[in-house]
Every structure is written in C-alpha cells, then in structure tokens.
C-alpha positions as CSV (number, residue, x, y, z in Angstrom):
1,M,14.8,-15.1,7.6
2,S,12.3,-12.9,9.3
3,G,10.2,-10.2,7.6
4,N,10.0,-6.6,8.6
5,I,6.7,-6.2,10.4
6,R,8.6,-4.5,13.3
7,L,10.1,-1.9,10.9
8,L,6.6,-1.2,9.6
9,S,5.2,-0.8,13.1
10,D,8.1,1.4,14.2
11,T,7.7,3.6,11.1
12,L,4.1,4.2,11.8
13,A,4.8,4.9,15.5
14,A,7.6,7.3,14.5
15,A,5.2,9.3,12.3
16,K,2.7,9.4,15.1
17,A,5.4,10.6,17.5
18,E,6.1,13.5,15.1
19,G,2.4,14.4,15.3
20,R,1.6,13.5,11.7
21,A,0.2,10.8,9.5
22,A,2.6,8.5,7.6
23,L,2.7,8.8,3.8
24,I,2.2,5.4,2.1
25,A,2.8,5.2,-1.7
26,Y,1.5,2.5,-4.0
27,L,3.3,1.6,-7.2
28,P,2.9,-1.6,-9.3
29,A,5.9,-3.9,-9.9
30,G,7.1,-4.1,-13.5
31,F,5.7,-0.7,-14.5
32,P,6.9,0.7,-16.8
33,T,9.6,-2.0,-16.6
34,V,10.9,-4.0,-13.6
35,D,14.0,-1.7,-13.4
36,G,11.8,1.4,-14.0
37,G,9.4,0.3,-11.2
38,I,12.3,-0.1,-8.8
39,E,13.6,3.4,-9.6
40,A,10.1,4.9,-9.1
41,I,9.8,3.3,-5.7
42,K,13.2,4.7,-4.7
43,A,12.0,8.1,-5.9
44,A,8.8,7.9,-3.8
45,F,10.9,7.2,-0.7
46,D,13.4,10.0,-1.7
47,G,10.5,12.4,-2.1
48,G,9.2,11.7,1.4
49,A,7.1,8.5,1.4
50,D,7.5,6.6,4.7
51,I,6.2,3.2,3.4
52,V,5.6,1.8,-0.1
53,E,3.1,-0.8,-1.3
54,V,4.3,-2.8,-4.3
55,G,1.4,-3.9,-6.4
56,L,1.5,-7.4,-7.8
57,P,0.0,-6.9,-11.3
58,H,-3.2,-9.0,-11.8
59,S,-5.3,-9.6,-14.9
60,D,-8.6,-9.0,-13.0
61,P,-7.9,-6.3,-10.4
62,V,-11.4,-5.9,-8.8
63,L,-10.3,-3.0,-6.5
64,D,-8.3,-1.1,-9.0
65,G,-9.6,1.7,-11.3
66,P,-8.6,2.3,-14.9
67,V,-5.3,4.1,-14.2
68,I,-3.8,1.2,-12.2
69,Q,-5.4,-1.3,-14.6
70,T,-3.5,0.3,-17.4
71,A,-0.2,0.1,-15.5
72,D,-0.9,-3.5,-14.6
73,D,-1.6,-4.3,-18.2
74,I,1.7,-2.8,-19.3
75,A,3.5,-4.8,-16.6
76,L,1.8,-8.1,-17.5
77,R,2.5,-7.5,-21.3
78,G,6.1,-7.0,-20.2
79,G,6.1,-10.4,-18.7
80,V,6.3,-9.5,-15.0
81,K,6.5,-12.5,-12.7
82,I,6.3,-13.0,-8.9
83,A,10.1,-13.3,-8.9
84,D,10.2,-9.7,-10.3
85,V,7.9,-8.6,-7.5
86,M,10.2,-10.1,-4.9
87,R,13.2,-8.5,-6.6
88,T,11.4,-5.1,-6.6
89,V,10.8,-5.5,-2.8
90,R,14.4,-6.6,-2.1
91,E,16.1,-3.8,-4.1
92,A,13.7,-1.1,-2.9
93,H,14.2,-2.1,0.8
94,T,17.9,-2.7,0.5
95,A,18.4,0.8,-1.1
96,T,16.3,2.7,1.4
97,G,16.1,0.6,4.6
98,K,12.4,1.5,4.7
99,P,9.3,-0.8,4.9
100,V,8.0,-2.3,1.7
101,L,4.8,-4.3,1.5
102,V,3.1,-6.2,-1.3
103,M,-0.5,-5.5,-2.3
104,T,-2.0,-8.5,-4.1
105,Y,-5.1,-10.4,-4.7
106,W,-5.3,-13.9,-3.3
107,N,-5.3,-16.0,-6.4
108,P,-1.6,-15.4,-7.4
109,I,-0.5,-16.4,-3.8
110,D,-2.7,-19.5,-3.8
111,R,-1.3,-20.7,-7.1
112,Y,2.3,-19.8,-6.1
113,G,2.1,-21.5,-2.7
114,V,1.5,-19.7,0.6
115,E,4.7,-21.1,2.3
116,R,6.8,-20.3,-0.7
117,F,5.4,-16.8,-1.1
118,T,5.8,-15.8,2.5
119,A,9.3,-17.3,2.8
120,E,10.5,-15.4,-0.3
121,L,8.8,-12.2,0.8
122,A,10.5,-12.3,4.2
123,E,13.8,-13.2,2.6
124,A,13.5,-10.1,0.3
125,G,13.0,-7.9,3.4
126,G,9.3,-7.4,2.9
127,A,7.2,-6.0,5.7
128,G,4.0,-7.9,4.9
129,C,1.0,-8.1,2.5
130,I,-2.2,-6.2,1.9
131,L,-4.9,-8.7,0.8
132,P,-8.0,-6.9,-0.4
133,D,-10.0,-9.9,-1.5
134,L,-9.1,-12.5,1.2
135,P,-12.0,-12.9,3.7
136,V,-10.8,-13.0,7.3
137,Q,-12.6,-16.3,7.9
138,E,-10.5,-17.9,5.1
139,A,-7.2,-16.4,6.1
140,G,-6.0,-18.9,8.6
141,L,-3.3,-20.5,6.4
142,W,-2.0,-17.2,5.3
143,R,-1.9,-15.8,8.8
144,E,-0.1,-18.9,10.1
145,H,2.7,-18.5,7.6
146,A,2.8,-14.7,7.7
147,E,3.3,-14.8,11.5
148,K,5.9,-17.5,11.1
149,H,7.9,-15.3,8.8
150,G,7.5,-11.9,10.5
151,L,5.1,-10.4,8.0
152,A,2.1,-8.1,8.5
153,T,-1.3,-9.2,7.4
154,V,-3.2,-6.0,6.3
155,F,-6.9,-6.4,5.7
156,V,-9.2,-3.8,4.0
157,V,-12.3,-2.3,5.6
158,A,-14.9,-0.3,3.8
159,P,-17.7,2.2,4.7
160,S,-20.2,-0.6,4.3
161,S,-18.4,-2.7,7.0
162,K,-20.7,-3.1,10.0
163,D,-19.1,-2.5,13.5
164,A,-19.2,-6.2,14.3
165,R,-17.4,-7.0,11.0
166,L,-14.8,-4.3,11.7
167,A,-14.1,-5.9,15.1
168,E,-13.7,-9.3,13.5
169,I,-11.2,-8.0,10.9
170,T,-9.1,-5.9,13.3
171,K,-8.9,-8.7,15.8
172,V,-6.7,-10.7,13.4
173,G,-5.1,-8.0,11.1
174,T,-1.6,-6.8,11.9
175,G,0.6,-3.9,10.8
176,F,-2.2,-1.5,10.0
177,V,-5.8,-1.5,8.8
178,Y,-6.4,-0.3,5.3
179,A,-9.5,1.8,5.3
180,A,-11.1,2.3,1.9
181,S,-12.4,5.8,1.9
182,L,-15.4,5.1,-0.2
183,M,-17.2,2.3,-2.0
184,G,-15.7,1.7,-5.5
185,V,-12.4,1.3,-7.1
186,T,-9.1,3.2,-6.9
187,G,-8.7,6.5,-8.6
188,T,-8.2,10.2,-8.1
189,R,-11.3,12.2,-7.0
190,A,-12.2,15.8,-6.3
191,S,-12.8,15.1,-2.6
192,V,-12.3,12.2,-0.1
193,G,-15.5,12.7,1.8
194,A,-16.8,12.4,5.3
195,Q,-17.3,8.6,5.0
196,A,-13.6,8.1,5.5
197,Q,-13.5,9.9,8.8
198,D,-16.5,8.0,10.1
199,L,-14.9,4.7,9.0
200,V,-11.6,5.5,10.8
201,E,-13.5,6.4,14.0
202,R,-15.5,3.2,13.9
203,T,-12.4,1.1,13.2
204,R,-10.4,2.8,15.9
205,A,-13.2,1.9,18.4
206,T,-12.2,-1.8,17.8
207,T,-8.4,-1.7,17.8
208,D,-5.2,0.1,18.7
209,T,-3.7,-0.9,15.3
210,P,-3.0,2.2,13.1
211,V,-5.7,3.0,10.6
212,C,-4.5,4.2,7.2
213,V,-6.9,5.6,4.5
214,G,-6.7,5.0,0.8
215,L,-8.7,5.5,-2.4
216,G,-9.2,9.0,-3.8
217,V,-6.3,10.9,-2.3
218,S,-4.3,12.6,-5.1
219,N,-2.9,15.9,-3.9
220,A,-1.4,17.7,-0.9
221,Q,-4.6,19.3,0.2
222,Q,-6.5,16.0,0.3
223,A,-3.5,14.4,2.1
224,A,-3.6,17.1,4.7
225,E,-7.4,16.6,5.1
226,V,-7.1,12.8,5.6
227,A,-4.0,13.2,7.8
228,R,-6.0,15.1,10.4
229,F,-7.9,11.9,11.3
230,A,-6.0,8.9,10.0
231,D,-2.6,7.4,11.0
232,G,-1.6,7.0,7.4
233,V,-2.5,8.4,4.0
234,I,-2.3,6.0,1.0
235,V,-1.8,7.3,-2.5
236,G,-1.6,5.2,-5.6
237,S,-3.4,6.3,-8.7
238,A,-2.0,9.8,-8.6
239,F,1.6,8.4,-8.7
240,V,0.7,6.0,-11.5
241,K,-1.0,8.7,-13.5
242,G,2.0,10.9,-13.2
243,M,4.1,8.1,-14.7
244,L,1.6,7.3,-17.5
245,D,1.4,11.0,-18.4
246,A,5.2,11.5,-18.5
247,P,7.0,11.8,-21.9
248,D,9.6,9.2,-20.9
249,D,10.6,6.9,-18.0
250,A,13.0,9.3,-16.5
251,A,10.4,12.1,-16.4
252,G,8.0,9.6,-14.8
253,V,10.4,8.8,-12.0
254,E,10.9,12.5,-11.4
255,A,7.1,13.0,-11.3
256,V,6.9,10.4,-8.6
257,R,9.6,12.2,-6.6
258,V,7.9,15.6,-6.9
259,L,4.4,14.3,-6.0
260,A,5.8,12.4,-3.0
261,G,7.4,15.7,-1.8
262,E,4.2,17.6,-2.1
263,L,2.2,14.9,-0.3
264,A,4.8,14.7,2.4
265,K,4.3,18.4,3.1
266,G,0.5,17.7,3.1
267,V,0.7,15.0,5.8
268,R,2.8,17.4,7.8
269,G,0.3,20.3,7.5
270,L,2.9,22.3,5.5
271,A,1.1,22.3,2.1
C-alpha cells in the first residue's frame, strides 16, 4: 500500500495554480476524544482547509506551547494510542479524500518501529510525517522507509537556520518545508513578523519544494499576511484553543469549521 505523497504535492500545486497559499490545519488525535478529534478534522476540511496535520500526542512536546500541551494531556489521559492516530488518519482521509499528515516527535516512532509505523501510515492513506526533532543526519532509516511507502518527510527550519543548513535540510525533505516563523513554541501571537518572510526567501533559494509557514498564525488577517509570501499557512493553536474554549464538543467542532472558513478567506485575500 502506497501513501499519499502525490496527493499532498498535487494539493499544494493546485493552490498555487489558483494564485493562493494552501491552508494547513493542525489538530491532535484523541482530543477531546478519538471520535471527537476525527469530527474536528472533518470540520476543518469542510470549512476550507486543504491539508490537515494530525498531532501524535506526546508527554514532552518541546515545540508545542501551553494550548497544544493541554490538548495533548487530555488525549493522553484518555488513553490515546498510535493505533488511534492511524484510525484518525484513515477516517479523515477516507471521508474527505484530502491529504492528512502526522506530526510527531521521533521517540514514539522509534519505540513503535519505523517499518511498522510507515507501513501502517501508508495503509491508512496518510500523506507523510512532519518530524520537528529528527536531525537530517540521523534520518536515513526513516527516509528509506518513507520513500518505500510513498510518504513525505517534512523537516522543520527556523529563523536561526544558517543558509548551508537550510540547503542540507531541503535537499532531503519531501512534500513541503515547514518554516517555523519565529524562535519559540507554538501559540497564537499578535503578529507573525518579518522573520518568517526572510526565512521563506532564504529557504526558497535552496529548493523548489513548497515552503509553508507555521507558529503564530491565528486569524484571517495574519493568514493573508503570510499567504503573500508562503506556499502554505499552518494554523494549530487557534483551532485547539477554539475547542478548549467551547462549552461542549459539538460547539468545539463548529468553532473549528468557522475558523477554517475565515482562514480560507484569508489565504485567498478575501478576508
């Protein structure tokens, strides 16, 4: 069974052909429950997201701020397992036909087994993985199995990344490059800043792979700002916060749908 890296690439290319950035939503698996998380992802797609990243909840999420940490804690206390992450990917992709990736730290994959993880993710219809803490020079085993199973390997670059390091990362990454807009953890912020545009420009100088920007984007205005210079706009904490603030699970799902619709207008310059 081959994964959906081609669907991911085609989706990003289609957005570019429309003269806009793609909207990429992030939501953790198992939050507020496994079923509720699947419904939230469907709502994100229904609202206008082009791609969804499914977070694999982790007890020590070094890149994630307090909002996503709270959601991860709820998922972990609910007993979420990697099998639930795979089910989330499968059901979200089957229901929508759209690309679904997993965002995870390396330790859970290493413990689960790289071959097992990649084979199951491909079988579930996954498009690939975002691996924020896997150094490129240690990624050979993952890349071998990801390529074998038709999965994208998305690495994260940061404003602190030197040009030579950017070239090293983009040479082996596939699908898209995740450009962290600033130094720090995920979360909503008042502005995204000029660092993000500089990072995108420096990254693009090394690759033709799409460059998508995350960390700090929370509303349509910010999405429109980032969409002017990036191939994709990644939003996570704002979706999760909307669910955390909702009075019940159904209202949380609706909050995701509404925010996705607003952000979708933002990336199209309609906000």
